[in-house]
N, C-alpha and C positions, 0 to 999 in steps of 0.2 A: 655425522654427529652421533655420539653414543647414547644409549638409553640412559635415563636418569639413574645414578648410582644408588639412590635410596628407594628405587622402585618397589622392591619387595617389602621393605619396611613401611612404605607409604600405604600399602594396601593390606598388609597382614592384619593390622589393627581393625580392619573393617569386619573381621569375622570373630573377634574375641567375644562378642555378646551372643554367639550361637554355639555353646559348648556341645560336644558330642554326647548324646544321651541315648539310652536304649529304653524306650517307653512307647506306649501307643500314642498316636496322634490324637489331639483333641480338636473340637470344632474351632476353638480359638486359634489353634496353630494354623488353621487353614483359612478361616473366614473372619478373624477379628477385625473390627473396623479400624483399629489402631495398627497401621502397617508394621510398626516396629515389633509387634508381638507375633507376626506371622513367620512361619518357617520359610526361609528363602530357597524354595525348591529350584530356582533357576541356577543356583550355584554361585551367585555373585551377591554383593551387598545390595540392600534395598534402599530406595529413595536417596540415592547419592546424587546430589546436585551441587553445582558450583555456587559459591557465595558471590555477591556482587563485586567484592574486592578483587576477584580473579586470582587470588593466591590460596584460597582455602575452599573446603567443602562444607556444606551444611548437611548434617546427618544425625540420625537418631542412634545413640549408643546406650544400651542398658536402660532404656526409658528416659534418657536425657537428650536434650537438643544441644549438640556440640558443634564447634568450629574446628575443623581439622586442617592443619597445614598440609598443603598438597605435596610439598617436597619432603618434609621431615616426618610426617605422619603424627605429629604431636596434636593432641586434642585438648580443647579447653571449653568451658561453658560458653555458649553463644552469647549469652547476656545473663544478668542476675535474675533468673527465673523465679527464685524464692521471693524476691522483692516484688516481682510482678504478681505472683500468686496472692501475696498479702494485700496488695492494692485491689485485686479483683474481689477479695472477700470484704475488706473494710469499706471500699467506696462503691463498687458495683453490686455488692450484696450476693455474690455467688457462694454456693456451698463450697467448703474447703476442698473436698475431694475433686469436685468439678474444676475449681480454680487451679489446682495442682496439675490436673491433666491438660488443661488449656495452656498453661504457662510453658509447657515443654513441647507443644505441638509443632510439627515441622511445617504445618500449613499457616502459621501465624503470618499476618499481613503487615509487613514492615514498610516504612516509607523508603524513598530512594537512598537516603543516607544511613538507613538502619538506626536512626535515633529515636524512632517512635513506632508504636504498634497501634493498629486500628482493629477494633473488636466490635462485632455485631452480636449483641446479647439481648435477649427478650425483646426483639424488634426495635431496639434502639442502638445508636452508635456511641462508642466510647473510645477515647484517645488516651494512650499511655505514653508519657515521656520517659524514656529509658534513663536519661541522665539524672533528672530530678526525682524520678520515682513517683510522679504525680499522675493520678488518673482523673480524667475529666469526661463528663457526660456531654455529648454533642447534640443529641436529639432527645426529645421527650414527647412523643405522640403515640396515639393508639395504633395508627397505621404503621406497618412495617417498612423499613428502609432496606432496599436490596441493591446489589451490584455496586457497593461502596468502593471507593478508591481514593488514594492520595493524589493531589496534584503533583506534578514533577518537582516543584519547589517545597512541597510538604506543608504549605501554609493553609491550603483548603482541602476539604474532603468532599467528593462528589457522590451522589447517590440518586436512586430513583424511588419515588414514593407516589403511590396512586397513579402510576404511569406518567408522572411528570418528573423533570430533571431538576435537581437542586444542587447547590454547593453550601457548605457550612464553613465558616472561618474557625480555624482550630483555636486560635488565641482567645477570641471573644465568644465562641460557641454561638454565633449568630448566623442564621442561614439566609440564603437567597434563592428564590424560586425562579428558574430560568424559563420554564414553559408553563402554560396555564390551561391547556385543553385536554389533558390526559383523562381518558375514560376507560371503560371496559373494552371499547373498540379501538381507541386511539392510544398508541404506545410511543412515548418519547424516550429514546435512549434504552429501550428494552425490546429485545427481539421476540417476534411472534414465531409460531411453530415453523412455518415455511422457511423463514430466514435462518432460524437456528438449525433445523434439520438438514436443509438442502444447500445452504451457502456457507454458514460460519461454523458448522459442526455441532453435533449433539452435545449439550451441556454448556454451550457458550450462549449466555443470555444477554451479555452486555452489548448495547448498540450505541455506545458513545466513546469518544477518543479525545484525550487531552492534547493540546498543543504543547510542544516542548518548553515554551516560555510561560506556561501556566495562565495565559490570558484568555484563551478560547477553548471551547469544547465543540467538536463536531459530533453530530448525532443523527440517527435515523428517526424520522417520524413515520410510523407505520399505522395504517388504517385498515383493519381487517373487516370492516363493515360489509364489503361486497362478498366476503368468503362465506359459503354456506356452513351451517352447523353440522357436525357429525356426532352421532349418538354412540356412546360407549357404555358398556356395562362393566363396572369395576367389581370384579369378584375376588380380588385379593383380600379385601376387608372381610371381617367375619359376617357382616350383613351387607350383601351386595348393594351398590347404589348406581344410579344412572348419572353419567357425566356427559356434558356437552362441550365440544371443542370446535374451533373454527378450522376446518380442514378442506382444502380444495381438491376435488377429484379431477381427472383429466377433463379439460375444457372449462372447468369452473374458474371464476376470477381469482387472481392472486391478491394479496394485500397491496394497496397502493402505497407508494413510498415517496418521501421527500428527504432531502439532506439539509439539515440546519446547521448553522454555525452560531453558537451563543458566546457573547462577550461577557465574561464573568466579572469584568471591572465595572459594568454598568448596573445601575439600580442600587437600591439601598438594602442593607442587611436587616434581617428580622430577628429580634432576640428570641432565644429559646423560650417557649411558652412558660416554662417553670420560673423564668426570671421576670415575668410580667405580672405584677401583683393583681390579683383578682380576675385574671383572664381565664384560668383553668385551661380547658382544651380548645378554646375558641379565641382566635386573634381578633382584635378590634377592627372595625371597618376601615379599610384603606391601608392597613399596615403592610399588606402584601403587594401593594401596587408599586411595581419596580420598574416600569417603563419598558421600552422595546429593546430587549437585549439580544434578539434572535434575527438573523438574516437567513433566508432560504436560498439555496443554490439554484440557479436558473437551469431548469431541466426541460425547457420548451422544445429542445431538439428531439425529445423522445415522446412516444405515445404514453399517456398516463397509465393505461391498462396493459402496457407491454414493456415495462422497464424493471430490471432488477439491479440493485446496487450490491455488487459482490464483495468489495473490500473498500476500506477507507483508511487513509494514513496521512499524517502531517509531514511536510518537508522539514528538514532540520532547522531551517530559519524561522519556522512558525508562520510564514507568510502565505502558504498555500496548502490546500487539502487535495491529495491525489485520490481520486475515486474511480472505481471500475464499474462501468455501466454495461449491462447486457440486455438483449431481448429475451423473451421467455423461452424461445427455442434454443437459445445460446449458440446461434450461428455467427454472432459477432460480439466483440468485447471492446469497448472504447476505454482508453486510459485518459482520464480528464484531469485537469488542474483547475481548482476553484479558489479564487481569492477570498479573503475574509469578508468582502462586500458581496459575495455571491456570484460574481462574474466568472464564466467558465471558458476555458480554452481546451480544445481536444489536442492531446499530444500525439497519439497514434492509435491505430485500430488493429485488432486481431480478427481475422475472419476464417471461416471454414464452412465447407458444405455439410459437415457432420455436426460437430459439437465442440465449443470452446470451453475448456475447463478453467476454473478459477484456481490459480496456484498459490496465491499469497501476495503480500505487499512487496513492492520493490525494496531493495536494500540501498539506502542512500549513501553517497560519499560526500566529503566535505565541500566539494565544488558544485554540489547540486545535482550531479549526475547520479545514475542509479544502475544497479544490476537487476535485470528482469528475466523471469522464467517464461518460456514459451515453447509450445509444441507445434509451431506454425509449419514446420517441414516434416511433420509426422513423428518426430522424436523430441522429447522435452530437453531443451538446452538453455544455456545462459547467454544473455545479450547485454551489452553495455550501451545505455542511452545517455545523451546529455540532458540538461535541465529543460530544454525546449522541446524534447521529444524526438530529436534526431538520433539515428543509430550511429554510434561510434564504430562498433565492431561486434561480430558474433564471437563469443569466447570459447564455446565448445561446439563440436559438430561431429556427426557420424551416425551410423545405424546402431545407436545405443542411447540410453536416456539418463538424465540426471534424476536421482531419486530424492535426496535430501540436500537442500541448500543451507550450509552451515553459517555462512556469512563472509564478511570481507575484512581482512587484515590490511587496512589502508596504509598503515605505517610502513609495512614491508612490501606492499603491492601484490598481495595474494588473495585469491578467491577460493574458498574451501567448500567441498561438496562430496557426496557419495554418488556412485553411478554404477552402471552395468557395462562399462566400456570393455572389460576383459572377461566378463562372465555374466550371461543374461539371467542366471538364477541365483547369483551370489554377489551382493554389493561389495565394492571396495571404496577406500577413501582416496580422494584426489585433491589436487590444487592446480590452479592455472593463474598466470600473471594477469593483472588488470589490463595490461597493455597487449594481451593476447600472446599466442605462442603455443608451444607444446604442453599438453596436459601431463602432469606428473602424478604417478601413482605412489601413494604413501604406504598402503597396506600391501605387502608383497607375498604373504603366505596364502594358502588356499582357504576355503571356508567363506563365511559371511562376516563382513566388517562394518562397523559404524563408529561414530565419534561424537563426543560431547566436548565442545571447546569452551575454554574460559572466556571472559569478556574481552581480554586483550589478545587472544589467539596465540599466546606464548606456550600454552600447554593444552593437551586434550586427553580425555579418558577414552581409551581404545577398547571397544567391545568386540569380542570375536568368539565364534563358535563354528564347529563343523559337524558332520554327521556322527562323529565319534566323540565329540568333546562338548560338554555343557558350557554355557556362557562364561567367558573369562574377561577380566577387566585389568588393564594396565595403564599406567600414566606415562605419557610421552611429551617431549617438547614439540612445538608446533610444526617444525620442519622435519621431524624424525620419521624415517621410513621404517615400517614395522613388519 
């Protein structure tokens, strides 16, 4: 199958906002916090990401957020940003210049259907309906809300406040408190340093996960009381100050962990305090008594001081939480299934005399089976398991490793990934049938290759470079060999 006929046109537009100039570089050219203002030294477009529709890109062009048709290259405004900016000024009280910058940010937080935007401003949450142009305040407290997110159906917004987990109803602006024991030491739905740094990745603070049907939230309850304090001197500030953080050295206790499942349909909603006459910043006694909405997963099979929960994911039917439990030495990893009532079933175990790495969540298929990554034979490969934890088949094998697992095109029966099958120092793009068989290489030239697939796996952006060529980007159909 040939390359897309409009390939050149589809990517030429990506560079029109960086005209050739003969001038000295400025600090903004190199370090501006607005990525669109930086010079793309890599040779390719910056911040090119697929839009959820799978047919277009989300990109900054000339200081505007635009939707670019992947096939034709035609660009149009992503939404009415001027209308959004006006709402930010008139309703949320933002300065006009700040509102205009925020309204075209590529980091705007849309709901799944891209019909609404969630904004965290001045430690409160705001909801903007793109269709009606209406802005609504969801929270009004002195405490900040962090790690906010839409529920999959867009009707609720979740967040962490004071290390407790909450949801707020978008239509009514009424909130529900799901946990009640958050303190400086106990964190519900918010990762402490050890989990952020060592398991989930630096910068990832969120420790909760929505079920696909928007009825439950799985979350980690982390207690770092056993962890000793570590003293730091912050000399970045003009006047140095002493900081204290919980940091375990070798042999020190880790934070203790529990996995909770909160039913967001239980309990009563609490009105935004602004809507309660005479209340001010304090809710009347009893108004936050919401009943027991949380069940904790049964972890009695593990020692409380020797368990890590490395990943958490919901099955597509929202009936079970798949979580990965490891010991501190990481010599084993159990893949477990927990029902919403907290009952646990172990699906299978990874073991090694050395160290089991956490590779990520399984990729689920519609029949409940999943594709799993494992280095059990010394090389990272892909395995297909059924919903009960039984191995169907190993999909890839050999003295090479899978590097990036792009996902599954279940409609056409393909699993896409990058690997070192043909060159241990340069990745290539591959696919293999879900039913097993020969691995097919899609990137045929030399150099290093990677891909960014759209949501339907019909197209991918091919990234390529070699020792003599800066990064190049091309658009290909999903099965196209490059």
